[in-house]
C-alpha positions as CSV (number, residue, x, y, z in Angstrom):
1,X,32.4,-21.9,-28.6
2,X,38.0,-20.1,-27.6
3,X,49.8,-19.4,-29.4
4,X,51.4,-16.6,-27.4
5,X,52.5,-13.6,-29.2
6,X,51.4,-10.3,-27.1
7,X,50.5,-7.2,-27.1
8,X,53.7,-5.2,-27.5
9,X,55.1,-4.4,-24.3
10,X,52.6,-6.0,-22.2
11,X,48.7,-4.6,-20.3
12,X,49.5,-3.3,-16.7
13,X,46.9,-4.6,-14.6
14,X,46.2,-4.1,-11.0
15,X,49.7,-3.0,-10.4
16,X,51.5,-6.3,-12.1
17,X,53.1,-6.3,-15.7
18,X,52.5,-9.3,-17.8
19,X,55.5,-11.2,-19.4
20,X,55.3,-13.5,-21.6
21,X,57.2,-16.0,-24.2
22,X,59.2,-14.4,-26.7
23,X,57.4,-15.2,-30.2
24,X,57.7,-14.4,-33.8
25,X,60.1,-12.0,-33.0
26,X,57.7,-9.8,-30.8
27,X,58.1,-9.5,-27.2
28,X,54.9,-11.1,-25.8
29,X,52.8,-9.7,-23.2
30,X,49.7,-11.8,-22.8
31,X,47.5,-9.5,-20.3
32,X,48.0,-11.2,-16.8
33,X,46.6,-9.8,-14.1
34,X,45.9,-10.0,-10.4
35,X,49.9,-11.0,-10.1
36,X,49.5,-13.4,-12.6
37,X,52.3,-14.0,-15.2
38,X,50.5,-15.8,-18.4
39,X,53.2,-17.3,-20.8
40,X,51.8,-19.3,-23.4
41,X,53.3,-21.0,-26.5
42,X,55.3,-19.4,-28.8
43,X,53.8,-18.7,-32.4
44,X,54.4,-17.1,-35.4
45,X,52.9,-13.3,-35.7
46,X,52.8,-13.6,-39.7
47,X,49.7,-12.3,-41.3
48,X,48.0,-15.7,-42.6
49,X,45.0,-13.9,-45.4
50,X,44.8,-10.0,-44.7
51,X,45.0,-7.1,-43.0
52,X,48.5,-6.5,-44.0
53,X,49.9,-7.2,-40.2
54,X,53.9,-7.4,-39.9
55,X,55.3,-10.2,-37.5
56,X,56.2,-8.8,-34.1
57,X,53.4,-6.5,-34.1
58,X,51.5,-6.3,-31.0
59,X,48.1,-6.9,-30.2
60,X,46.5,-2.8,-30.4
61,X,48.8,-2.3,-33.3
62,X,47.3,-5.4,-35.4
63,X,43.7,-4.3,-34.4
64,X,43.6,-0.9,-35.2
65,X,45.9,-1.7,-38.7
66,X,43.4,-4.6,-39.6
67,X,42.1,-2.7,-42.7
68,X,44.4,-1.8,-45.0
69,X,44.4,1.8,-46.2
70,X,45.2,3.5,-49.1
71,X,45.9,7.5,-50.0
72,X,43.1,9.1,-50.4
73,X,40.9,6.3,-48.6
74,X,39.3,6.2,-45.6
75,X,40.4,4.6,-42.7
76,X,37.7,2.1,-42.9
77,X,35.7,1.7,-46.1
78,X,31.9,2.4,-45.4
79,X,29.7,-0.5,-45.6
80,X,28.8,-1.8,-49.1
81,X,25.2,-2.6,-49.8
82,X,23.7,-4.7,-53.2
83,X,21.9,-7.8,-54.1
84,X,23.6,-7.9,-56.9
85,X,26.8,-6.6,-59.1
86,X,27.7,-5.6,-62.7
87,X,29.3,-8.9,-63.4
88,X,32.9,-9.1,-64.7
89,X,34.1,-8.9,-61.3
90,X,35.0,-10.5,-58.2
91,X,31.9,-10.2,-56.9
92,X,28.6,-11.7,-58.4
93,X,25.7,-12.0,-56.1
94,X,25.1,-10.3,-52.4
95,X,24.2,-14.2,-51.2
96,X,27.8,-15.3,-52.1
97,X,30.1,-11.9,-52.0
98,X,30.5,-8.6,-50.0
99,X,33.5,-6.6,-50.0
100,X,32.7,-5.5,-46.6
101,X,32.7,-9.4,-45.6
102,X,36.0,-9.8,-46.7
103,X,37.7,-7.1,-45.0
104,X,36.2,-8.5,-41.6
105,X,36.8,-11.7,-42.8
106,X,40.5,-10.8,-43.4
107,X,41.0,-9.0,-40.1
108,X,39.9,-12.0,-38.3
109,X,41.8,-14.6,-40.2
110,X,45.0,-13.0,-39.4
111,X,44.3,-12.4,-35.6
112,X,43.2,-16.6,-35.7
113,X,45.9,-17.6,-37.6
114,X,43.8,-18.9,-40.6
115,X,41.1,-18.4,-42.9
116,X,37.8,-17.2,-41.4
117,X,34.2,-17.4,-42.8
118,X,31.7,-14.7,-41.6
119,X,28.1,-15.6,-40.3
120,X,25.2,-13.3,-38.7
121,X,25.6,-15.0,-35.2
122,X,27.7,-17.4,-33.2
123,X,24.9,-20.0,-33.4
124,X,24.9,-19.8,-37.3
125,X,28.6,-20.3,-37.7
126,X,28.4,-23.1,-35.2
127,X,25.3,-25.2,-36.9
128,X,26.6,-24.8,-40.4
129,X,30.3,-25.7,-39.0
130,X,28.5,-29.0,-37.9
131,X,26.1,-29.5,-40.4
132,X,29.1,-29.5,-43.1
133,X,31.4,-31.7,-40.6
134,X,29.2,-34.1,-39.2
135,X,27.0,-37.3,-41.0
136,X,24.3,-38.9,-39.7
137,X,25.6,-41.5,-37.2
138,X,28.5,-39.5,-36.6
139,X,29.4,-39.1,-33.1
140,X,30.8,-35.2,-31.9
141,X,32.2,-34.6,-27.9
142,X,30.4,-31.5,-27.1
143,X,31.0,-29.9,-23.2
144,X,28.8,-31.0,-20.5
145,X,29.3,-27.4,-18.9
146,X,29.6,-25.3,-22.0
147,X,26.4,-23.2,-24.0
148,X,23.5,-24.7,-24.0
149,X,22.4,-24.2,-26.4
150,X,25.3,-25.6,-28.2
151,X,23.9,-28.9,-26.5
152,X,20.5,-27.9,-27.6
153,X,21.8,-27.8,-31.3
154,X,23.3,-31.2,-31.3
155,X,20.6,-33.2,-29.4
156,X,18.4,-32.4,-32.4
157,X,21.0,-34.0,-35.3
158,X,21.3,-37.7,-36.0
159,X,24.2,-38.0,-34.4
160,X,25.4,-39.3,-31.4
161,X,26.3,-37.2,-28.4
162,X,29.0,-37.6,-25.4
163,X,29.1,-34.8,-23.2
164,X,32.0,-34.0,-21.5
165,X,33.0,-32.0,-18.3
166,X,35.3,-29.3,-19.8
167,X,38.0,-29.6,-17.4
168,X,37.8,-33.4,-17.9
169,X,37.7,-36.0,-17.4
170,X,37.6,-36.9,-21.4
171,X,36.5,-40.1,-22.8
172,X,38.6,-42.0,-25.5
173,X,37.9,-40.6,-28.9
174,X,38.2,-43.5,-31.1
175,X,35.1,-43.6,-33.8
176,X,34.6,-39.6,-32.9
177,X,34.2,-37.7,-35.7
178,X,34.3,-33.9,-34.3
179,X,35.6,-33.6,-30.5
180,X,33.8,-29.7,-29.7
181,X,36.2,-28.1,-26.5
182,X,35.0,-24.7,-25.1
183,X,37.7,-22.8,-23.3
184,X,36.8,-21.3,-21.0
185,X,33.5,-22.8,-20.5
186,X,31.0,-20.3,-20.4
187,X,29.5,-19.9,-17.6
188,X,32.0,-22.0,-15.3
189,X,34.8,-20.6,-16.9
190,X,36.3,-24.0,-16.7
191,X,39.7,-24.9,-18.8
192,X,41.0,-27.6,-20.8
193,X,44.6,-27.8,-22.4
194,X,43.4,-27.6,-25.9
195,X,47.2,-29.0,-27.2
196,X,46.9,-32.2,-25.4
197,X,43.2,-32.9,-26.1
198,X,44.2,-32.1,-29.8
199,X,47.0,-34.3,-30.4
200,X,44.4,-37.2,-28.5
201,X,41.7,-36.2,-31.0
202,X,44.3,-36.4,-34.2
203,X,45.6,-39.8,-33.4
204,X,41.9,-41.0,-33.2
205,X,41.2,-39.6,-36.5
206,X,39.1,-36.8,-34.8
207,X,38.5,-33.4,-35.7
208,X,38.8,-30.6,-33.3
209,X,36.5,-27.5,-32.8
210,X,37.3,-24.9,-30.1
211,X,34.5,-22.2,-29.3
212,X,37.0,-19.6,-28.4
213,X,34.1,-16.9,-27.4
214,X,35.2,-16.4,-24.2
215,X,39.1,-16.0,-24.9
216,X,38.6,-13.9,-28.1
217,X,40.8,-14.1,-30.9
218,X,43.3,-11.7,-28.7
219,X,43.1,-13.8,-25.4
220,X,43.8,-17.3,-27.3
221,X,44.7,-18.8,-30.4
222,X,43.5,-22.0,-31.2
223,X,44.5,-23.2,-34.3
224,X,48.1,-22.3,-33.1
225,X,47.4,-24.8,-30.3
226,X,46.8,-27.5,-32.9
227,X,43.1,-27.3,-32.9
228,X,41.5,-27.6,-36.5
229,X,38.9,-25.1,-36.4
230,X,38.0,-22.1,-34.3
231,X,34.0,-20.8,-33.8
232,X,33.4,-17.1,-32.1
233,X,30.5,-14.9,-31.2
234,X,31.6,-11.7,-32.9
235,X,28.7,-10.2,-30.5
236,X,30.5,-10.3,-27.8
237,X,33.8,-8.6,-26.9
238,X,34.8,-8.8,-31.1
239,X,32.7,-6.1,-32.1
240,X,32.2,-4.9,-28.3
241,X,29.3,-2.5,-28.2
242,X,26.4,-4.8,-27.4
243,X,24.9,-3.7,-30.9
244,X,25.2,-6.1,-33.5
245,X,25.0,-10.0,-33.8
246,X,27.7,-11.7,-35.7
247,X,29.8,-14.8,-35.3
248,X,32.7,-16.5,-37.5
249,X,34.4,-19.8,-38.0
250,X,38.1,-19.6,-38.8
251,X,40.4,-22.7,-40.1
252,X,44.1,-23.3,-41.4
253,X,42.2,-26.1,-43.9
254,X,41.6,-24.1,-46.9
255,X,39.5,-27.3,-48.5
256,X,37.2,-26.9,-44.7
257,X,36.9,-23.2,-45.0
258,X,35.7,-23.7,-48.4
259,X,33.4,-26.0,-47.6
260,X,31.6,-24.1,-44.7
261,X,31.7,-20.7,-47.0
262,X,30.0,-22.9,-49.7
263,X,27.6,-24.0,-47.3
264,X,26.8,-20.7,-46.0
265,X,26.1,-19.2,-49.7
266,X,23.6,-22.6,-50.1
267,X,21.8,-22.0,-46.7
268,X,21.6,-18.3,-47.2
269,X,23.3,-17.6,-43.4
270,X,24.9,-14.5,-44.5
271,X,25.9,-11.8,-42.1
272,X,24.6,-8.3,-43.0
273,X,27.0,-5.7,-44.5
274,X,26.4,-3.1,-41.7
275,X,27.1,-5.2,-38.8
276,X,30.4,-6.6,-40.4
277,X,31.2,-2.8,-40.9
278,X,29.9,-2.1,-36.6
279,X,32.5,-5.2,-35.9
280,X,34.8,-4.4,-37.8
281,X,35.0,-0.5,-36.4
282,X,34.6,-2.4,-33.1
283,X,37.6,-4.3,-33.4
284,X,40.1,-1.9,-33.4
285,X,39.5,-1.1,-29.8
286,X,39.6,-4.7,-29.0
287,X,43.0,-4.7,-27.3
288,X,42.5,-1.3,-25.2
289,X,39.1,-2.5,-23.9
290,X,39.9,-6.5,-23.3
291,X,43.0,-4.5,-21.5
292,X,40.9,-2.6,-19.2
293,X,37.7,-5.6,-18.6
294,X,40.8,-7.7,-17.6
295,X,41.8,-4.9,-15.1
296,X,38.5,-4.7,-13.8
297,X,38.4,-8.2,-13.2
298,X,41.2,-8.6,-11.2
299,X,39.7,-5.9,-9.2
300,X,37.2,-7.2,-8.6
301,X,37.8,-11.1,-8.0
302,X,40.2,-9.1,-5.2
303,X,37.4,-8.2,-3.5
304,X,35.0,-10.9,-3.8
305,X,37.0,-13.6,-3.4
306,X,36.4,-13.3,1.3
307,X,33.2,-11.6,0.3
308,X,31.0,-13.1,2.9
309,X,28.1,-13.0,0.5
310,X,30.1,-14.7,-2.8
311,X,30.9,-18.5,-3.2
312,X,31.7,-20.0,-6.0
313,X,34.0,-17.4,-7.5
314,X,35.9,-18.1,-10.7
315,X,38.0,-16.4,-13.3
316,X,41.2,-18.1,-14.5
317,X,43.6,-15.0,-14.5
318,X,43.9,-15.4,-11.0
319,X,46.5,-18.2,-9.1
320,X,44.3,-18.8,-6.7
321,X,42.0,-20.4,-9.4
322,X,42.0,-23.9,-9.9
323,X,42.2,-23.0,-14.0
324,X,44.8,-20.9,-13.8
325,X,47.6,-23.0,-14.8
326,X,46.7,-24.6,-18.1
327,X,44.9,-20.8,-18.8
328,X,48.5,-19.5,-17.8
329,X,50.1,-22.2,-20.4
330,X,47.4,-21.6,-23.5
331,X,45.8,-18.2,-23.3
332,X,47.5,-15.0,-24.0
333,X,44.9,-12.8,-21.7
334,X,42.2,-13.3,-19.7
335,X,39.4,-11.3,-20.2
336,X,36.6,-9.5,-18.3
337,X,34.3,-12.2,-17.8
338,X,33.9,-13.7,-13.8
339,X,31.4,-16.7,-12.5
340,X,30.4,-16.6,-8.9
341,X,27.3,-17.8,-6.7
342,X,25.2,-16.0,-4.7
343,X,22.4,-17.1,-1.6
344,X,19.4,-17.6,-4.1
345,X,17.8,-15.9,-7.2
346,X,16.3,-12.8,-4.7
347,X,19.8,-12.1,-4.0
348,X,21.0,-11.6,-7.3
349,X,17.9,-9.8,-7.9
350,X,18.3,-7.5,-5.1
351,X,22.0,-7.1,-5.8
352,X,20.6,-5.5,-9.2
353,X,18.4,-3.5,-7.8
354,X,21.1,-1.6,-5.8
355,X,23.3,-1.5,-8.1
356,X,24.0,1.8,-10.4
357,X,26.3,0.5,-12.8
358,X,25.6,-2.9,-13.2
359,X,23.2,-4.2,-15.8
360,X,21.6,-7.1,-16.3
361,X,21.8,-8.5,-20.0
362,X,22.1,-12.5,-21.0
363,X,25.8,-11.3,-23.7
364,X,28.9,-10.3,-22.1
365,X,32.2,-8.6,-23.2
366,X,30.6,-5.1,-23.9
367,X,31.3,-1.7,-22.4
368,X,29.1,-2.1,-19.4
369,X,29.4,-4.3,-16.5
370,X,26.3,-7.0,-16.8
371,X,25.2,-9.6,-15.0
372,X,23.5,-12.7,-15.9
373,X,21.8,-15.6,-14.0
374,X,22.3,-18.0,-15.6
375,X,19.9,-20.7,-14.5
376,X,17.3,-18.1,-15.2
377,X,18.2,-19.5,-19.3
378,X,18.1,-23.5,-18.3
379,X,21.6,-23.8,-17.3
380,X,21.7,-26.5,-14.8
381,X,23.5,-24.5,-12.4
382,X,22.8,-22.8,-8.5
383,X,19.7,-20.5,-8.9
384,X,21.9,-18.1,-7.6
385,X,25.5,-18.9,-10.1
386,X,25.9,-14.6,-12.0
387,X,28.3,-14.6,-14.7
388,X,29.9,-10.8,-14.1
389,X,31.3,-9.0,-17.6
390,X,33.3,-6.4,-16.4
391,X,32.8,-3.3,-18.9
392,X,35.1,-0.2,-19.5
393,X,34.1,1.7,-16.3
394,X,36.8,2.9,-14.1
395,X,37.8,0.4,-11.8
396,X,37.6,1.9,-8.7
397,X,33.9,3.3,-9.2
398,X,33.2,-0.2,-10.5
399,X,34.2,-2.0,-7.4
400,X,32.8,0.2,-4.8
401,X,29.2,-0.3,-6.6
402,X,30.0,-3.7,-6.7
403,X,30.6,-4.1,-2.9
404,X,27.7,-1.4,-1.9
405,X,25.1,-3.4,-4.4
406,X,26.3,-6.8,-1.9
C-alpha cells in the first residue's frame, strides 16, 4: 500500500528496449521506459502456490496461464455462487471457502512469490493484517506521505504510531512491531530501498509489510526483497477495468497466512465470487495493459518535464527522477502513474474541462487515463498536485490531448 524475473523479451517503450538481469533461467525484461534500463535483483521464477507457471516464463505467459486448464473445461471457470456446500468435500460454508477465491489467490500468490489471501478491498486487506499482527501498545512505523487512509486507520488503533517519509530518514526500529512501507508511494511516487529497510527491521525484530499497489505484482516483488508481507489493492491495475473492488495479502509465512485467513473468516471481510472472477479475467491482460500504460507515461513525462504549466513532475521510470536509481534496482517495470503540480485547483479544473481523453477519477490503473487532485481528499499536498494514471489509449492521441488541455 508495493525480484526481477521479467517479461520474456522485455517491453518496448518509447523506442527503447528494457534489459533486465538474468533470473531463474529466464531473460528478464522489466519494463523500463524513456531510455531507462531496469535491472533488479535475481529471483526464482518458479510457481509457489498455484497457477502452474514454470520457471522462466515471461510476465505475459504467466498471467495468461494463471488458471489451470483441463481438456473439455473453460479457460477460466465461471464464478461459484454458494453460501453452503454439500459437506464431505473441501468446501463447507461460503464465509470460509469459495473455489473462485482460491483460483485468484493461487494466481496472485504465484506472482507475489507467496500465499495470497483475498479481501473485498485493499483497505479490508490492510486493516485485517494490522489487526492480526498488532496488539495494543505495539509500535508501528507508517509512511507519512503514503495513502492517507492508512494513516487514518492506524491513528484509530490502540498502538503507537511513528511516521516516516518514504524516501527517509527512518527512525530506529528498536521496539517496533511492524514497519509498513509503500513504494512507490501514493501519491508522491517516492521510493524506498525495501531490501535495506527489511534488513534493518529484521535485525530489530520487526516485521515488514509493503503496500505494493502502485507497482503491482508484475512491477515489484517485495517478498523476494525480504519483506514479510505484501498488501495490494487489486481494484487498481490487477483487475484493471474500473469495475471491481478487491484486495489481497501475500506472505511466504504459512502460519501468518493461516492467521490472516482465519481472521477473514471470523470477521467476515470476504470478497464476492463475481468480483473475484472479474479480477482474475482482468489479470490475464495485466502485462499488456502495464506495457501500454508505461509507454504512455514515458511519452507524457517527456512532454511535461519542460512544460511551463507543470512543476514537481515525478515518475520513477525516468533516469531524471530522483527515485530512479533505487527504483531501477528493485522494480521490474515502472507502470503508468505520474504525479505533477498545476498552478491551483482552478487550473486542474480547467485542464479537465478542456480534455477529451482524461477523466476525473480517484482511482488508477484502469483502461482510461484519469486524473485526481489529491488535496481534494485530504492529502497534505499542494492544491494543484495531481496524480495522473496513464491508460491504454494510443500514445499520440493521449499526448496531443494533454498538451492541448494544458
